[in-house]
C-alpha positions as CSV (number, residue, x, y, z in Angstrom):
1,M,-18.6,-24.3,-30.5
2,S,-19.4,-21.5,-32.9
3,L,-17.2,-18.4,-33.0
4,S,-20.0,-16.2,-31.6
5,Q,-20.3,-18.4,-28.5
6,H,-16.6,-18.4,-27.6
7,P,-16.1,-17.6,-23.9
8,L,-13.7,-14.7,-24.6
9,L,-16.2,-13.0,-26.8
10,T,-19.0,-13.2,-24.3
11,L,-17.1,-11.0,-21.8
12,P,-18.4,-7.5,-21.4
13,P,-16.3,-4.6,-22.8
14,H,-15.1,-3.5,-19.3
15,A,-13.9,-7.0,-18.4
16,I,-10.3,-7.5,-17.2
17,R,-7.9,-8.3,-20.0
18,Q,-4.8,-10.2,-19.1
19,V,-1.8,-11.1,-21.2
20,N,0.5,-13.0,-18.9
21,S,3.4,-13.1,-21.4
22,Y,4.0,-12.6,-25.0
23,L,5.0,-16.2,-25.4
24,L,1.6,-17.3,-24.0
25,L,0.0,-14.8,-26.4
26,R,1.9,-16.1,-29.3
27,D,1.6,-19.9,-28.6
28,V,-1.9,-20.2,-27.1
29,V,-3.9,-17.2,-28.4
30,G,-2.0,-17.5,-31.7
31,V,-3.3,-21.0,-32.3
32,L,-6.8,-19.7,-31.4
33,L,-6.5,-16.9,-34.0
34,S,-5.4,-19.3,-36.7
35,A,-8.2,-21.8,-35.8
36,S,-11.0,-19.3,-35.6
37,K,-11.1,-16.9,-38.5
38,G,-12.3,-13.5,-37.6
39,F,-11.7,-13.8,-33.9
40,N,-9.2,-10.9,-33.8
41,S,-11.7,-8.5,-35.5
42,R,-14.5,-9.5,-33.2
43,W,-12.2,-9.0,-30.2
44,Q,-11.4,-5.5,-31.4
45,D,-15.1,-4.7,-32.1
46,R,-16.0,-5.4,-28.4
47,G,-15.4,-1.7,-27.5
48,S,-12.7,0.1,-25.7
49,G,-13.8,-0.4,-22.1
50,L,-11.6,-0.3,-19.0
51,G,-9.0,-3.1,-19.2
52,R,-6.0,-4.4,-17.3
53,L,-2.9,-5.7,-19.1
54,N,-0.7,-8.1,-17.2
55,F,2.7,-8.6,-18.8
56,H,5.5,-10.9,-17.5
57,P,8.5,-10.5,-19.9
58,T,10.8,-13.4,-20.6
59,A,14.6,-13.4,-21.0
60,E,14.4,-13.1,-24.7
61,F,12.2,-10.1,-25.1
62,P,10.2,-10.2,-28.4
63,V,9.1,-7.3,-30.5
64,V,5.4,-6.7,-29.8
65,N,2.9,-4.7,-31.7
66,W,1.4,-3.0,-28.7
67,A,-1.2,-1.1,-30.6
68,K,-3.2,-4.4,-31.0
69,Y,-3.4,-5.1,-27.3
70,T,-3.6,-1.7,-25.6
71,S,-7.0,-0.5,-26.8
72,G,-8.8,0.8,-23.7
73,V,-6.2,-0.4,-21.3
74,S,-6.3,1.6,-18.1
75,E,-4.3,-0.6,-15.7
76,L,-0.8,-1.8,-16.6
77,Y,0.9,-4.6,-14.5
78,I,4.5,-5.6,-15.4
79,G,6.0,-8.3,-13.3
80,G,8.4,-11.2,-13.6
81,K,12.2,-11.4,-12.9
82,H,13.7,-10.2,-16.2
83,G,12.3,-6.7,-16.5
84,I,11.4,-4.8,-19.6
85,P,13.8,-2.9,-21.9
86,T,13.3,0.9,-21.7
87,S,12.7,1.2,-25.5
88,E,9.9,-1.4,-25.4
89,F,8.4,0.1,-22.2
90,A,8.3,3.5,-23.9
91,R,6.5,2.0,-26.9
92,L,4.0,0.3,-24.6
93,L,3.3,3.5,-22.6
94,S,3.0,5.7,-25.7
95,N,0.1,3.5,-27.0
96,C,-2.0,3.8,-23.8
97,A,-0.8,7.0,-22.1
98,Q,-4.1,8.9,-22.5
99,S,-6.2,6.2,-20.9
100,L,-3.8,4.9,-18.3
101,T,-4.8,5.2,-14.6
102,C,-2.5,2.7,-12.9
103,I,1.2,1.6,-13.5
104,H,2.3,-1.3,-11.3
105,L,6.0,-2.5,-11.7
106,S,7.2,-5.4,-9.7
107,S,9.8,-8.1,-9.8
108,T,10.3,-11.4,-8.0
109,R,14.0,-10.5,-7.5
110,P,16.2,-7.4,-8.0
111,L,16.4,-6.7,-11.7
112,E,19.7,-7.0,-13.5
113,R,19.2,-3.8,-15.4
114,P,17.8,-0.7,-13.6
115,L,14.9,1.2,-15.1
116,N,16.1,4.8,-15.8
117,M,13.0,7.0,-15.9
118,R,14.9,9.9,-17.4
119,D,15.8,7.8,-20.5
120,L,12.2,6.5,-20.5
121,Y,10.8,10.1,-20.7
122,A,13.2,11.0,-23.4
123,Q,12.1,8.1,-25.5
124,L,8.4,8.8,-24.9
125,I,8.9,12.4,-26.1
126,A,10.7,11.2,-29.2
127,L,7.9,8.8,-30.0
128,R,5.3,11.4,-29.5
129,E,7.1,14.0,-31.7
130,D,7.4,11.5,-34.5
131,N,3.6,11.1,-34.5
132,D,2.7,14.8,-33.9
133,T,2.0,17.3,-36.5
134,A,3.1,20.9,-36.3
135,A,-0.3,22.0,-35.0
136,T,-0.5,19.6,-32.1
137,A,3.2,19.6,-31.1
138,A,2.9,22.9,-29.1
139,Q,-0.3,21.8,-27.4
140,H,1.2,18.5,-26.3
141,R,4.3,20.2,-24.8
142,R,2.0,22.1,-22.5
143,A,-0.2,19.2,-21.6
144,S,0.4,16.3,-19.2
145,L,1.8,13.1,-20.7
146,F,-0.4,11.0,-18.5
147,P,-3.6,13.1,-17.9
148,N,-5.4,10.3,-16.0
149,L,-2.7,8.5,-14.1
150,T,-3.6,8.2,-10.4
151,T,-1.6,5.2,-9.1
152,F,2.1,4.4,-9.4
153,V,3.7,1.3,-7.7
154,A,7.3,0.1,-8.0
155,S,8.1,-3.0,-6.0
156,N,11.5,-4.7,-5.7
157,M,13.0,-2.7,-8.6
158,F,15.8,-0.3,-9.2
159,V,14.0,2.8,-10.5
160,N,16.2,5.8,-11.2
161,E,15.1,9.4,-11.5
162,M,11.5,8.6,-10.6
163,F,10.5,12.0,-9.4
164,Y,12.2,13.6,-12.4
165,F,9.9,11.5,-14.5
166,F,6.8,12.8,-12.6
167,R,7.9,16.4,-12.9
168,A,8.8,16.2,-16.6
169,C,5.5,14.5,-17.5
170,K,3.6,17.3,-15.7
171,L,1.9,14.7,-13.6
172,T,-0.6,16.4,-11.3
173,T,-3.3,13.7,-10.9
174,L,-1.3,11.2,-8.7
175,R,-3.2,9.9,-5.7
176,V,-1.4,6.7,-4.7
177,L,2.4,6.4,-4.7
178,K,4.0,3.2,-3.4
179,V,7.7,2.4,-3.6
180,H,9.0,-0.8,-2.0
181,R,12.5,-2.2,-1.8
182,N,14.1,0.4,-4.2
183,N,17.8,1.0,-3.4
184,D,17.9,3.9,-5.8
185,L,15.4,5.9,-3.9
186,G,17.5,7.9,-1.4
187,A,17.6,11.4,0.1
188,S,18.4,13.2,-3.1
189,E,15.4,11.6,-4.8
190,L,13.0,12.5,-2.0
191,C,14.1,16.1,-1.9
192,S,13.7,16.5,-5.7
193,I,10.0,15.9,-5.7
194,D,7.7,18.6,-7.2
195,S,4.9,20.0,-5.0
196,N,2.5,20.0,-8.0
197,C,3.0,16.2,-8.5
198,V,1.8,15.4,-5.0
199,Q,-0.9,18.0,-4.3
200,H,-3.6,15.3,-4.8
201,L,-1.7,12.5,-3.0
202,V,-3.9,10.4,-0.7
203,E,-1.6,7.4,0.0
204,L,2.2,7.5,0.3
205,S,4.2,4.3,1.0
206,I,8.0,4.2,1.0
207,D,9.1,0.9,2.5
208,A,12.5,-0.8,2.7
209,C,14.3,2.1,0.9
210,P,17.5,3.8,2.0
211,I,16.0,7.0,3.4
212,H,16.5,9.0,6.5
213,A,14.3,11.2,8.7
214,E,15.6,14.6,7.4
215,S,14.8,13.8,3.8
216,V,11.4,12.5,4.8
217,V,10.6,15.7,6.7
218,R,11.8,17.7,3.7
219,M,9.5,15.6,1.4
220,L,6.6,16.2,3.8
221,E,7.3,19.9,3.7
222,I,7.1,19.8,-0.1
223,L,3.9,17.8,0.1
224,K,2.5,20.3,2.5
225,Q,3.3,23.2,0.1
226,G,1.6,21.3,-2.7
227,G,-1.5,20.7,-0.6
228,K,-1.6,24.4,0.3
229,N,-1.4,25.4,-3.4
230,L,-4.3,23.0,-4.1
231,L,-6.5,24.4,-1.3
232,E,-5.7,28.0,-2.3
233,S,-6.8,27.3,-5.9
234,K,-10.0,25.7,-4.7
235,E,-10.7,28.7,-2.5
236,A,-9.9,31.1,-5.3
237,S,-12.3,29.3,-7.6
238,S,-15.0,29.3,-4.9
239,S,-14.5,33.1,-4.4
240,N,-14.8,33.7,-8.2
241,G,-18.0,31.7,-8.3
242,S,-19.4,33.9,-5.5
243,N,-18.4,37.1,-7.4
244,E,-20.2,36.0,-10.5
245,C,-23.4,35.1,-8.7
246,N,-23.7,37.9,-6.2
247,G,-21.3,40.6,-7.4
248,E,-19.4,40.5,-4.1
249,V,-17.0,38.2,-2.3
250,T,-18.6,35.8,0.2
251,P,-16.3,33.7,2.4
252,P,-17.0,29.9,2.1
253,S,-19.1,28.4,4.8
254,K,-16.4,25.9,5.8
255,R,-12.8,26.8,5.0
256,L,-10.7,24.0,3.6
257,T,-7.6,23.4,5.7
258,L,-6.8,19.7,5.6
259,L,-4.5,18.2,3.0
260,P,-5.7,15.1,1.1
261,L,-3.0,12.8,2.4
262,R,-4.6,10.1,4.7
263,C,-2.2,7.1,4.6
264,L,1.6,7.3,5.3
265,S,3.9,4.3,5.5
266,L,7.7,4.6,6.0
267,S,10.4,2.1,6.7
268,V,14.1,1.7,6.0
269,G,15.9,-1.1,4.2
270,G,18.2,-1.9,1.4
271,H,21.9,-1.1,1.3
272,G,21.8,2.6,1.9
273,A,24.1,4.6,4.2
274,S,21.3,5.4,6.6
275,G,21.4,1.9,8.1
276,S,18.4,-0.3,8.8
277,H,16.3,2.0,11.0
278,L,14.6,5.3,10.6
279,H,14.5,7.9,13.3
280,G,10.7,7.9,13.6
281,S,10.6,10.4,16.5
282,T,11.6,13.2,14.0
283,V,8.8,12.3,11.7
284,L,6.3,12.0,14.5
285,N,7.3,15.4,15.8
286,W,6.7,17.0,12.4
287,L,3.3,15.3,12.2
288,S,2.3,16.5,15.6
289,E,3.3,20.1,14.8
290,N,1.4,20.1,11.5
291,V,-1.8,18.4,12.6
292,E,-3.8,21.5,11.6
293,C,-3.2,20.7,7.9
294,L,-2.4,17.0,7.9
295,Q,-4.4,14.4,9.8
296,L,-3.7,10.7,8.9
297,R,-6.1,7.8,9.1
298,K,-3.3,5.2,8.6
299,L,0.3,5.6,9.9
300,A,3.0,2.9,9.6
301,L,6.5,3.5,11.0
302,E,7.9,0.0,11.1
303,Q,11.4,-0.7,12.4
304,C,11.7,3.0,13.4
305,D,13.4,4.5,16.5
306,L,10.7,5.8,18.7
307,D,10.5,7.2,22.2
308,F,7.5,7.2,24.5
309,E,7.3,11.0,24.8
310,T,7.0,11.5,21.0
311,V,4.4,8.7,20.7
312,G,2.3,10.2,23.5
313,K,2.6,13.7,21.9
314,Y,1.4,12.4,18.5
315,A,-1.4,10.4,20.1
316,R,-2.7,13.6,21.7
317,N,-2.4,15.6,18.5
318,S,-3.5,13.0,15.9
319,G,-6.8,14.6,15.2
320,E,-8.9,11.8,16.6
321,I,-9.3,10.1,13.2
322,L,-6.4,7.6,13.3
323,T,-7.7,4.1,12.6
324,V,-4.6,2.0,11.7
325,L,-1.2,2.4,13.5
326,S,1.9,0.4,13.1
327,I,4.9,1.3,15.4
328,G,6.7,-2.0,15.9
329,G,10.5,-1.9,16.1
330,R,13.5,-2.4,18.3
331,H,12.7,0.7,20.5
332,T,9.0,-0.1,20.9
333,N,8.9,-1.2,24.5
334,D,6.4,-1.2,27.4
335,D,6.9,2.6,27.9
336,V,5.9,3.3,24.3
337,V,2.8,1.2,24.5
338,E,1.8,2.6,27.8
339,A,2.2,6.2,26.5
340,L,-0.1,5.3,23.6
341,C,-2.7,3.7,25.9
342,T,-2.6,6.6,28.3
343,N,-3.9,8.8,25.5
344,A,-6.6,6.3,24.4
345,N,-9.3,9.0,24.8
346,H,-7.6,10.9,21.9
347,L,-7.8,7.7,19.7
348,P,-11.5,7.0,19.7
349,V,-11.5,5.1,16.3
350,L,-8.2,3.2,16.5
351,S,-9.2,-0.3,15.3
352,S,-5.9,-1.9,14.2
353,L,-2.5,-1.9,16.0
354,S,0.7,-3.5,14.9
355,L,3.6,-4.0,17.4
356,K,5.4,-6.7,15.4
357,Q,9.2,-7.2,15.8
358,S,9.2,-5.4,19.1
359,A,12.0,-7.3,20.8
360,T,11.7,-5.6,24.2
361,L,7.9,-5.7,24.5
362,T,6.8,-7.7,27.6
363,N,3.5,-8.9,29.0
364,Q,3.2,-5.8,31.1
365,G,3.1,-3.6,28.0
366,L,0.5,-5.8,26.4
367,F,-1.8,-5.7,29.4
368,A,-1.9,-1.9,29.1
369,L,-3.9,-2.4,25.8
370,S,-7.0,-2.9,27.9
371,S,-7.7,0.8,27.7
372,L,-8.1,0.3,23.9
373,G,-10.4,-2.7,24.3
374,A,-13.5,-0.7,23.4
375,Q,-12.5,-0.3,19.8
376,L,-9.5,-2.5,18.9
377,R,-10.3,-5.1,16.2
378,A,-6.9,-6.3,15.0
379,L,-3.6,-6.8,16.8
380,D,-0.3,-7.9,15.4
381,I,2.4,-9.0,17.9
382,S,4.4,-11.2,15.6
383,W,8.1,-11.7,16.4
384,C,7.7,-10.4,20.0
385,N,9.9,-13.1,21.7
386,L,9.4,-11.9,25.3
387,L,5.6,-12.4,25.2
388,T,4.4,-15.6,27.0
389,D,1.2,-17.6,27.3
390,V,0.0,-15.4,30.1
391,C,-0.8,-12.5,27.8
392,I,-2.4,-14.8,25.2
393,E,-4.7,-16.4,27.8
394,Q,-6.1,-13.0,28.9
395,I,-6.0,-11.1,25.6
396,T,-9.6,-11.9,24.6
397,T,-10.7,-10.8,28.0
398,T,-8.9,-7.4,27.9
399,L,-9.8,-6.9,24.2
400,P,-13.4,-8.3,23.9
401,L,-13.9,-7.0,20.3
402,L,-10.8,-8.5,18.9
403,Q,-11.3,-10.2,15.5
404,E,-7.8,-10.7,14.2
405,L,-4.7,-11.7,16.2
406,M,-1.2,-12.4,14.8
407,V,1.3,-14.1,17.1
408,G,3.5,-15.7,14.5
409,H,7.2,-16.4,15.1
410,C,6.8,-15.8,18.9
411,K,9.2,-18.2,20.6
412,K,7.4,-18.4,24.0
413,I,3.8,-18.8,22.7
414,S,2.9,-22.5,23.2
415,D,-0.1,-24.7,22.5
416,R,-1.2,-24.2,26.1
417,G,-1.8,-20.5,25.6
418,I,-3.6,-21.1,22.2
419,T,-5.8,-23.8,23.9
420,K,-6.7,-21.4,26.7
421,L,-7.6,-18.7,24.2
422,L,-9.7,-21.0,22.1
423,S,-11.5,-22.2,25.2
424,T,-12.4,-18.6,26.0
425,E,-13.8,-18.2,22.4
426,K,-15.8,-21.4,23.0
427,K,-17.4,-19.9,26.1
428,K,-18.3,-16.8,24.2
429,K,-20.2,-18.9,21.6
430,K,-22.2,-20.7,24.4
431,K,-23.3,-17.3,25.8
432,G,-24.9,-16.4,22.5
433,P,-24.3,-16.2,18.7
434,G,-24.3,-12.4,18.9
435,K,-21.0,-12.3,20.8
436,N,-17.9,-11.0,19.1
437,H,-15.2,-13.5,18.6
438,L,-12.0,-14.1,16.7
439,F,-12.1,-14.7,12.9
440,L,-8.4,-15.0,12.3
441,L,-5.6,-16.4,14.5
442,D,-2.2,-16.5,12.9
443,A,0.2,-18.6,14.9
444,R,2.6,-19.7,12.2
445,H,6.2,-20.6,12.9
446,C,5.9,-20.7,16.6
447,P,8.5,-23.3,17.8
448,S,6.8,-24.0,21.2
449,I,3.4,-25.0,19.7
450,F,3.3,-28.8,19.5
451,V,0.6,-29.6,17.0
452,T,0.6,-33.3,17.8
453,D,-0.9,-32.9,21.3
454,R,-4.3,-34.7,21.3
455,K,-6.1,-32.1,23.4
456,F,-4.7,-29.3,21.2
457,V,-5.7,-31.1,18.0
458,K,-9.2,-31.5,19.2
459,M,-9.5,-27.9,20.2
460,V,-8.1,-26.8,16.8
461,D,-10.6,-28.9,14.9
462,Y,-13.5,-27.4,17.0
463,A,-12.3,-23.9,16.4
464,R,-12.0,-24.3,12.7
465,N,-15.2,-26.3,12.1
466,S,-17.6,-25.0,14.8
467,L,-16.3,-21.5,15.7
468,G,-15.3,-20.6,12.1
469,I,-11.9,-19.3,13.1
470,D,-9.2,-19.2,10.4
471,L,-6.4,-20.8,12.5
472,Q,-3.1,-20.8,10.8
473,L,-0.4,-23.1,12.2
474,E,2.0,-23.7,9.3
475,G,5.6,-24.3,10.4
476,S,4.8,-24.3,14.1
477,G,6.3,-26.9,16.5
478,R,7.6,-30.3,15.7
479,M,5.3,-32.6,13.6
C-alpha cells in the first residue's frame, strides 16, 4: 500500500481524531511513523478541522509534546483510572484553549489525586504569560481563556474549586454543565457560582453529589440573575438598533422573558453531610413560583423527598412544555402519582416518565397513569418491588402508545406477566402493521422470571424475531 492510500490519510479534515493513550501512540503509531516516511507531515497538512482527542493516561505518565496532536482539536475526552497531573493538563489545555468547545473528564473509579482547578488556572496563566508579549498581555487579561467552550462534564472525579475556575477564566459561553459523583461539590461550591458563567446555560446536571435543597435554590437564584442580565442586554441591543434605524425607541414585538435553561437534573449521593436524599419539594416550590422566567422541558429529581401537594402544584405551573419527568424515590407513592395524573391536562407533551426506585408505589398508583395514555411513550418502573403482574398485564391497554418499558429489578414481576404483555402486543400486530407497539422491554434481574419455561421461551422468540421488540432478560430468574 502506498503512503497516499493509507486509510488514515483518506479521512476528511473534520474526522474524529482519537488517541486512546500515549503508550498506544508511541508503540503503534510510532512504528507506523518509522515505517512510512513523511506520514507525520502529511497528517499535519490535512488541515485543522474539528477534532476529538481521547486520552486515557497510564500510571506512569509520560511527557507529551501536545502541540503535535492538538491542532484543530475541539473536543477533549480524558478518562481512565489514573487521572492526569495538573501540570500536564495545563500544558494540554494551553495548546487548544482557543478552539476547545467540550471538556469531558471521567474516571472508572475515584481518583487517587484530586484535580484542583485553582492550581490548574494558575498554571494556565503562567504558561500564557511565558508566551505573551507585552502588547498582547493586557489584551489576554481582559479576554476569556476559553472563548468557545460550551460543554463541561466531570464524572466520578474529585474536582475542587470548579466554579472558581469558571469565574477566573471569564467563561461566559457555557451551555451544558454536568457533574456526576463529585464529593467535593458541596453547598459552598454551588453558592460561589458566578451569574455571568451560567447566563447561557441550557442543561444543568448535578447527580450523586453532596448537595442540599437550600444551596440548590441559591444556585438557581444566581442562575436566574444571570439569565435576567442576558435578557436585558438583548433587549438593550434591540432598542439601540431601533434607535439607529428610526430615530426613536420602539418596543420589541415579543418581549424575551424565558431563561435559556431547559434541562435540570438533581440528585444526592457521595459522603456529604446532607445524607442520601434531597428535599425535592423545596426545589419544586421554587420552580413553581418562578415559572414566568424558567420553564423546563426535562426535569429529574431522583431519590428526592417529594409530597403530592408540591408535585400537583408544579404540574399545574410547569408551563405545558415538560416532556421528560423523573421523580422516583422513597417518598414517591400512589398519592404523588395520582396528583401528577390529576393535572394531566397541564402536561400535554409529557412523553417520558420515570418512577424507578419508588419502594411504596403499588398497582393502584400505576393504574392512575391511564390519564397520560394519550401521550406517554416511555415508562421506567424499575426497582418498584410492590408492583405485580396485574399492572404489567394491563399496562399496554392503559398506555396504548407506550414504546419503552423498564421493569428491571422488580421482585414480583414474573414470566406470567411478561407473557401476557407480549400476547397483547401480538394481538396489536394482527390488527394491522400501523398499530403502535413496544420497541424496548427491559426486564433484567427480575428474580421471579423463569426463562426456562417452554411457553415463555416461545413467546420471547416470537417477540424478538417477529415483533421486533428489544427484550432484555439478562440476570432474570434461574437458568
